[in-house]
BAFI-3210 file (N, C-alpha, C; in Angstrom, 3 decimals, decimal comma, padded with zeros to 6 digits):
// residues 182
n [1|2|3|4|5|6|7|8|9|10|11|12|13|14|15|16|17|18|19|20|21|22|23|24|25|26|27|28|29|30|31|32|33|34|35|36|37|38|39|40|41|42|43|44|45|46|47|48|49|50|51|52|53|54|55|56|57|58|59|60|61|62|63|64|65|66|67|68|69|70|71|72|73|74|75|76|77|78|79|80|81|82|83|84|85|86|87|88|89|90|91|92|93|94|95|96|97|98|99|100|101|102|103|104|105|106|107|108|109|110|111|112|113|114|115|116|117|118|119|120|121|122|123|124|125|126|127|128|129|130|131|132|133|134|135|136|137|138|139|140|141|142|143|144|145|146|147|148|149|150|151|152|153|154|155|156|157|158|159|160|161|162|163|164|165|166|167|168|169|170|171|172|173|174|175|176|177|178|179|180|181|182]
n.u [028,230|029,443|028,439|030,477|031,968|030,277|030,349|033,069|033,193|031,550|033,025|035,332|034,385|034,243|036,705|038,815|041,545|042,516|044,155|043,857|043,361|043,853|043,343|044,765|044,642|043,228|039,620|038,849|037,644|034,992|033,930|032,308|033,258|034,309|035,146|037,177|039,674|039,898|042,371|042,938|045,054|046,344|045,178|044,703|042,343|042,123|044,069|044,878|044,997|042,700|040,870|038,782|036,004|034,951|032,389|031,318|028,693|027,210|025,930|022,840|020,099|021,483|022,395|023,011|025,892|028,898|032,085|034,411|037,665|039,771|043,185|046,125|048,531|049,985|048,892|048,897|047,838|045,217|043,950|043,803|042,284|039,805|038,999|038,597|036,498|034,550|034,213|033,096|030,685|029,444|029,279|028,053|027,485|025,922|026,187|025,564|024,641|025,726|026,571|029,149|032,473|034,724|038,073|040,000|042,589|044,866|044,361|046,713|050,038|050,421|048,269|045,169|042,859|040,766|038,424|035,754|033,488|030,583|029,601|027,818|028,826|030,173|032,126|031,802|029,120|025,481|025,002|027,120|026,631|024,597|023,903|022,301|022,219|021,369|018,571|019,094|019,832|022,805|024,566|027,116|029,327|031,149|033,887|034,941|037,716|037,620|037,775|037,505|036,080|034,631|033,070|031,560|030,216|028,632|027,015|025,571|024,437|023,722|024,148|023,987|024,631|027,322|028,471|027,980|029,737|032,134|031,962|032,001|034,555|036,229|037,642|040,453|040,124|042,009|044,186|045,859|046,604|045,080|043,440|040,723|037,385|035,713]
n.v [007,091|010,091|013,028|013,854|011,505|009,735|010,815|010,479|007,678|007,081|008,182|006,552|004,018|004,199|005,258|004,371|004,519|007,556|010,730|013,280|016,771|020,180|023,546|026,377|029,166|032,476|033,064|030,489|029,630|030,104|027,992|024,748|023,035|020,456|020,421|019,482|018,648|015,838|013,721|011,521|009,039|007,848|004,635|001,103|001,056|003,632|006,074|008,639|011,561|012,433|015,030|016,023|017,655|017,609|017,984|020,461|020,402|020,518|022,772|024,150|025,053|025,396|024,262|020,911|019,884|018,210|018,582|017,472|017,161|016,109|015,227|014,887|014,861|015,019|017,751|020,074|022,634|022,387|021,745|024,200|025,621|024,176|024,563|027,343|027,538|026,030|027,679|029,957|028,800|028,100|030,544|032,435|031,682|029,365|027,143|024,967|022,271|022,854|025,443|027,932|028,747|031,274|030,837|032,696|032,569|030,747|027,186|025,697|027,046|028,960|027,838|027,976|027,505|028,850|028,793|026,935|024,292|023,049|019,855|016,799|013,691|012,044|010,035|008,325|007,817|007,589|006,234|006,964|009,690|010,434|010,535|009,631|011,154|011,258|013,242|014,349|014,706|014,341|015,631|014,581|016,160|016,914|018,992|020,604|021,946|024,782|026,928|030,526|031,016|028,662|028,867|031,145|030,162|028,178|029,819|031,164|029,069|026,937|024,258|021,572|021,891|022,712|020,459|018,630|019,568|018,952|016,131|015,643|016,489|014,867|015,765|016,233|016,056|016,022|017,464|020,327|022,172|022,030|022,726|025,001|023,789|025,258]
n.w [-012,238|-013,478|-015,396|-017,325|-017,371|-018,692|-021,265|-021,901|-021,838|-024,003|-026,188|-025,955|-026,612|-029,354|-030,256|-028,684|-026,311|-024,548|-023,875|-021,435|-021,626|-020,684|-021,431|-020,094|-020,173|-020,432|-020,132|-019,015|-016,726|-016,979|-018,241|-017,875|-014,881|-015,185|-017,794|-020,547|-023,029|-025,033|-026,287|-028,829|-029,963|-033,183|-034,296|-034,941|-036,572|-037,466|-038,926|-037,780|-035,697|-033,118|-031,724|-029,138|-027,592|-024,170|-022,178|-022,920|-023,459|-021,186|-020,041|-019,112|-021,229|-023,559|-026,865|-026,725|-027,444|-028,437|-029,867|-032,378|-033,923|-036,604|-037,250|-039,194|-037,958|-034,677|-032,956|-030,836|-030,690|-031,308|-028,941|-027,636|-029,588|-029,693|-027,058|-026,978|-028,819|-027,465|-025,245|-026,461|-027,358|-024,905|-023,513|-025,199|-027,852|-028,599|-030,463|-033,326|-035,566|-038,871|-038,452|-038,864|-037,861|-037,079|-036,900|-036,312|-036,963|-039,125|-039,473|-039,470|-039,626|-042,518|-043,773|-045,611|-044,329|-042,288|-040,970|-039,412|-039,997|-038,634|-038,746|-039,549|-038,001|-040,151|-040,529|-038,419|-038,021|-037,335|-034,903|-033,310|-033,221|-031,372|-027,884|-024,974|-021,928|-018,659|-018,705|-021,094|-024,562|-026,169|-028,883|-031,001|-032,930|-035,957|-036,515|-039,243|-040,807|-042,925|-045,881|-046,444|-048,793|-049,032|-046,737|-047,396|-049,645|-048,455|-046,909|-048,894|-050,394|-048,785|-046,357|-047,324|-050,041|-049,937|-048,710|-050,719|-052,671|-051,340|-051,392|-054,176|-054,861|-053,490|-051,233|-049,045|-045,832|-043,849|-044,659|-044,015|-045,875|-048,099|-051,228|-051,845|-052,325|-053,787]
ca.u [029,017|029,021|028,132|031,633|032,367|029,433|030,874|034,350|032,887|031,020|034,162|036,224|033,778|034,491|038,066|039,829|042,124|042,781|044,750|043,014|044,124|043,149|043,990|044,603|044,757|041,966|038,496|038,399|036,836|033,587|033,511|031,990|034,447|034,846|035,470|038,541|039,819|040,431|043,207|042,995|046,108|045,999|045,120|044,547|041,216|042,148|045,432|044,856|044,752|041,365|040,744|037,345|035,569|034,245|031,737|030,725|027,251|026,601|025,196|021,403|019,632|022,331|022,391|023,895|026,784|030,338|032,654|035,730|038,424|040,787|044,445|047,074|049,686|049,701|048,929|048,251|047,097|043,796|043,430|043,438|041,211|038,531|038,624|038,057|035,185|033,639|033,916|032,138|029,395|028,868|029,031|027,206|027,308|024,900|026,504|024,812|024,891|025,675|027,197|030,566|033,208|035,966|039,147|040,816|043,943|044,839|044,416|048,162|050,747|050,456|047,045|044,052|041,680|040,648|037,061|035,335|032,097|030,059|028,965|027,493|030,016|030,026|033,054|031,413|027,729|024,420|025,099|028,057|026,135|023,674|024,058|021,370|022,797|020,312|017,418|019,616|020,446|024,008|024,966|028,550|029,435|032,485|034,315|035,779|038,335|037,233|038,260|036,496|035,198|033,700|032,118|030,642|029,386|027,626|026,076|024,716|023,790|023,298|025,060|023,979|025,342|028,760|028,864|027,990|031,026|033,154|031,845|032,400|035,987|036,991|038,588|041,196|039,821|043,185|045,243|045,669|047,016|044,255|042,799|039,291|036,567|034,903]
ca.v [007,694|011,477|013,493|013,776|010,095|009,161|011,298|009,788|006,269|007,074|008,355|005,398|002,902|004,392|005,658|003,783|005,260|008,988|011,528|014,422|018,021|021,419|024,806|027,126|030,616|033,130|032,895|029,089|029,404|030,232|026,688|023,799|022,650|019,190|020,547|019,186|018,156|014,481|013,492|010,101|008,805|006,897|003,230|000,175|001,378|005,016|006,579|010,081|012,029|012,980|015,937|016,109|018,331|016,794|018,797|021,722|020,180|020,439|023,951|024,143|026,088|025,442|023,036|019,943|019,314|018,053|018,601|016,852|017,449|015,120|015,796|013,869|014,907|015,500|019,205|020,478|023,885|022,044|021,805|025,602|025,988|023,591|025,216|028,660|027,306|025,613|028,877|030,749|028,094|028,134|031,901|033,288|031,257|028,347|026,556|023,776|021,705|023,789|026,724|028,109|029,419|031,925|030,431|033,848|032,289|029,514|025,904|025,517|028,160|028,883|027,206|028,846|027,028|029,732|028,651|025,566|023,958|021,996|018,898|015,479|012,851|011,066|008,911|007,446|007,456|008,054|005,645|007,834|011,065|010,726|009,864|010,082|011,217|011,775|013,550|015,185|014,073|015,040|015,365|014,613|016,705|017,003|020,320|020,464|023,205|025,203|028,222|031,590|030,846|027,567|029,429|032,026|029,304|027,574|030,875|031,481|027,907|025,985|023,217|020,407|022,236|022,672|019,067|017,998|019,955|018,128|014,761|015,625|016,744|013,914|016,614|015,605|016,819|016,012|018,279|021,738|023,008|021,657|023,793|025,154|023,048|026,266]
ca.w [-013,309|-013,657|-016,746|-018,221|-017,497|-019,746|-022,542|-022,113|-022,155|-025,376|-027,086|-025,851|-027,349|-030,782|-030,620|-027,817|-025,187|-024,755|-022,806|-021,102|-021,680|-020,339|-021,792|-018,852|-020,357|-020,764|-019,204|-018,989|-015,524|-017,368|-018,763|-016,800|-014,129|-015,686|-019,211|-020,989|-024,395|-025,081|-027,470|-029,179|-030,954|-034,248|-033,884|-036,057|-037,450|-037,911|-038,968|-037,565|-034,342|-032,905|-030,590|-028,875|-026,375|-023,182|-021,165|-023,382|-023,601|-019,873|-019,600|-019,420|-022,134|-024,749|-027,659|-026,077|-028,451|-028,253|-031,212|-032,528|-035,146|-036,957|-037,707|-039,647|-037,049|-033,333|-033,085|-029,595|-030,859|-031,376|-027,572|-027,449|-030,517|-029,250|-025,799|-027,334|-029,442|-026,388|-024,451|-027,241|-027,321|-023,559|-023,009|-026,041|-029,221|-028,810|-031,764|-033,708|-036,885|-039,987|-038,127|-039,162|-036,795|-037,487|-035,997|-035,966|-037,461|-039,903|-038,765|-039,341|-040,247|-043,965|-044,269|-045,960|-043,599|-041,127|-040,456|-039,158|-040,289|-037,760|-039,645|-038,992|-037,863|-041,223|-040,428|-037,321|-038,200|-036,448|-033,567|-032,591|-033,157|-030,280|-026,598|-023,949|-020,582|-017,799|-019,559|-022,174|-025,725|-026,605|-030,268|-031,233|-034,279|-036,533|-036,915|-040,434|-041,211|-044,273|-046,353|-046,448|-049,952|-048,700|-045,767|-048,130|-050,491|-047,572|-046,519|-050,042|-051,008|-047,772|-045,892|-048,227|-051,276|-049,658|-048,489|-052,037|-053,269|-050,689|-051,922|-055,590|-055,017|-052,667|-050,503|-047,960|-044,626|-042,971|-045,242|-043,672|-047,010|-049,249|-052,004|-051,656|-053,277|-054,507]
c.u [028,531|028,905|029,314|032,140|031,553|029,945|032,185|034,134|032,392|032,153|035,044|035,681|034,058|035,970|039,157|040,318|042,472|043,650|043,900|043,873|043,231|043,997|043,729|044,777|043,388|040,869|037,962|037,571|035,341|033,038|033,110|033,278|035,110|035,299|036,942|038,500|040,450|041,197|043,366|044,077|045,607|045,983|044,840|043,456|041,331|043,557|045,455|044,648|043,337|041,392|039,257|037,058|034,888|033,691|031,143|029,211|026,503|025,748|023,739|021,066|020,463|022,097|023,418|024,743|028,189|030,897|034,039|036,333|039,412|042,025|045,386|048,297|049,220|049,913|048,183|047,615|045,595|043,157|042,965|042,241|039,864|038,070|038,007|036,664|034,160|033,250|032,895|030,746|028,707|028,494|028,125|026,830|026,182|025,022|025,680|025,231|024,736|026,291|028,657|031,188|034,468|037,036|039,981|042,266|043,856|044,919|045,871|048,825|050,827|049,217|046,011|042,773|041,576|039,265|036,802|033,859|031,670|029,165|028,574|028,772|030,002|030,943|032,630|029,933|026,769|024,455|026,035|027,444|025,322|023,959|023,072|022,081|021,784|019,110|017,812|020,156|021,621|024,293|026,467|028,767|030,890|032,765|035,325|036,391|038,018|037,846|037,139|035,561|034,210|032,654|031,089|029,708|028,272|026,568|025,087|023,873|023,328|024,330|025,127|024,746|026,857|029,226|028,864|029,294|032,173|033,153|032,358|033,912|036,862|038,040|039,232|041,022|040,987|044,294|045,028|046,013|046,198|043,694|041,308|038,545|035,682|035,792]
c.v [009,124|011,822|013,319|012,340|009,390|009,562|010,582|008,327|006,147|007,199|007,099|004,199|002,997|004,556|005,111|004,728|006,700|009,529|012,774|015,682|019,197|022,607|025,751|028,634|031,193|032,781|031,459|028,771|029,531|028,943|025,789|023,254|021,382|019,261|020,233|018,800|016,776|014,310|011,984|009,902|007,902|005,472|002,379|000,531|002,763|005,583|008,106|010,365|012,586|013,815|016,185|016,852|017,328|017,731|020,099|021,609|020,292|021,615|023,888|025,287|026,231|024,178|022,102|019,270|019,161|018,018|017,953|017,256|016,317|015,839|014,667|013,801|015,360|017,012|019,804|021,865|023,593|021,979|023,231|025,983|025,446|024,194|026,580|028,513|026,904|026,820|029,759|030,115|028,294|029,554|032,746|032,718|030,302|027,717|025,300|023,336|022,777|025,140|026,735|028,978|030,026|031,547|031,624|033,704|031,028|028,282|025,550|026,703|027,948|028,255|028,260|028,462|027,788|029,687|027,179|025,424|022,845|021,097|017,629|014,635|011,703|009,855|007,899|007,105|007,897|007,423|006,477|009,197|011,379|009,885|010,478|010,009|011,940|012,045|014,353|014,319|014,940|014,635|015,543|014,977|016,927|018,436|020,169|021,831|023,521|026,570|029,269|031,442|029,700|028,040|030,295|031,226|028,660|028,594|031,178|030,291|026,835|024,900|022,043|020,683|022,194|021,232|018,272|018,315|019,158|016,721|014,668|015,759|015,732|014,662|015,857|016,453|016,853|016,952|019,753|022,692|022,698|022,892|023,851|024,326|023,986|027,071]
c.w [-013,511|-015,148|-017,701|-018,382|-018,578|-021,130|-022,875|-022,498|-023,599|-026,391|-027,117|-026,620|-028,847|-031,118|-029,714|-026,733|-025,563|-023,637|-022,651|-021,042|-021,309|-020,775|-020,625|-018,976|-020,705|-019,773|-019,136|-017,740|-015,823|-018,001|-017,604|-016,163|-014,685|-017,151|-019,476|-022,469|-024,304|-026,385|-027,659|-030,233|-032,084|-033,681|-035,113|-037,045|-038,084|-037,804|-038,864|-036,085|-034,275|-031,634|-030,379|-027,579|-025,460|-022,114|-021,645|-023,525|-022,273|-019,435|-020,041|-020,368|-023,396|-025,563|-027,046|-027,149|-027,881|-029,667|-031,211|-033,864|-035,353|-037,472|-038,122|-038,742|-035,675|-033,339|-031,899|-029,628|-030,890|-029,994|-027,284|-028,318|-030,049|-027,921|-026,073|-027,949|-028,387|-025,529|-025,170|-027,185|-025,970|-023,130|-023,894|-027,388|-029,503|-030,196|-032,034|-035,112|-037,962|-039,699|-038,564|-038,074|-037,391|-036,470|-035,533|-036,391|-038,316|-038,999|-038,480|-040,033|-041,765|-044,593|-044,620|-045,234|-042,279|-040,489|-040,179|-039,457|-039,350|-038,606|-038,887|-038,915|-038,882|-041,078|-039,369|-037,290|-037,114|-035,049|-032,703|-032,314|-031,908|-029,043|-025,617|-022,593|-019,703|-018,691|-020,788|-023,304|-026,161|-028,038|-030,383|-032,700|-034,660|-036,949|-038,044|-040,765|-042,676|-044,597|-046,277|-047,648|-049,728|-047,699|-046,481|-049,031|-049,653|-047,182|-047,645|-050,505|-050,035|-047,495|-046,865|-049,513|-051,058|-049,448|-049,796|-052,767|-052,657|-051,273|-053,356|-055,759|-054,275|-051,841|-049,344|-046,701|-043,642|-043,449|-044,905|-044,810|-048,266|-049,949|-051,671|-052,688|-054,094|-055,438]
res [m|d|y|s|d|n|i|k|k|h|y|t|e|f|w|g|e|f|t|e|h|r|f|d|k|g|p|v|s|e|l|p|i|e|f|c|i|l|k|f|p|p|h|g|k|r|n|m|w|t|y|a|t|c|g|m|s|g|k|l|g|m|n|a|i|e|i|h|m|f|s|s|a|e|y|d|f|l|v|e|l|l|t|v|i|a|h|y|h|v|t|e|g|n|l|d|l|g|h|t|i|n|f|g|c|p|w|c|k|g|s|g|l|e|y|g|l|i|s|l|p|y|l|d|g|p|v|f|e|n|l|q|v|e|l|k|n|i|r|f|l|w|l|i|p|i|t|i|s|e|k|n|y|k|k|q|n|g|l|e|a|l|e|q|k|f|d|e|s|y|f|n|y|l|d|p|y|r|e|s|v|i]
***
């Protein structure tokens, strides 16, 4: 079983069957050859779409992470968005838990969510979070779309403070038009 097959198997154990997608514009040749985005449809346990990177953790010297996003609707722009984020991670970003990412555009047209927060995979837990492949531990982290005020609050007060605000407000992480919790 090769590196990406291990990642796919890990995802499948939690989320079931997927389709594989590749964004083919821009400098995608700088990503690992096996890199792709996996799209998981809603199923009995989960009524949402899941988009996940597969292979961005393969480059040596980088934080070995894979990230995923949830969406209430099938939204293939997320294939492009996650590919761009993976490219940034692999070529210069070295992203990790607690980092924020400027999407460069709203998550959805008319949305105020133009940033992403790399968070723990709270919906799937610590068993999902870590996978040992070869001699590498891969962390599977959740990318949560956030507003600029939430990004600034995290920068001033820390990740835990922002996540506390999320918990207190019972924010809907699937709603691209949600109000800021700050």
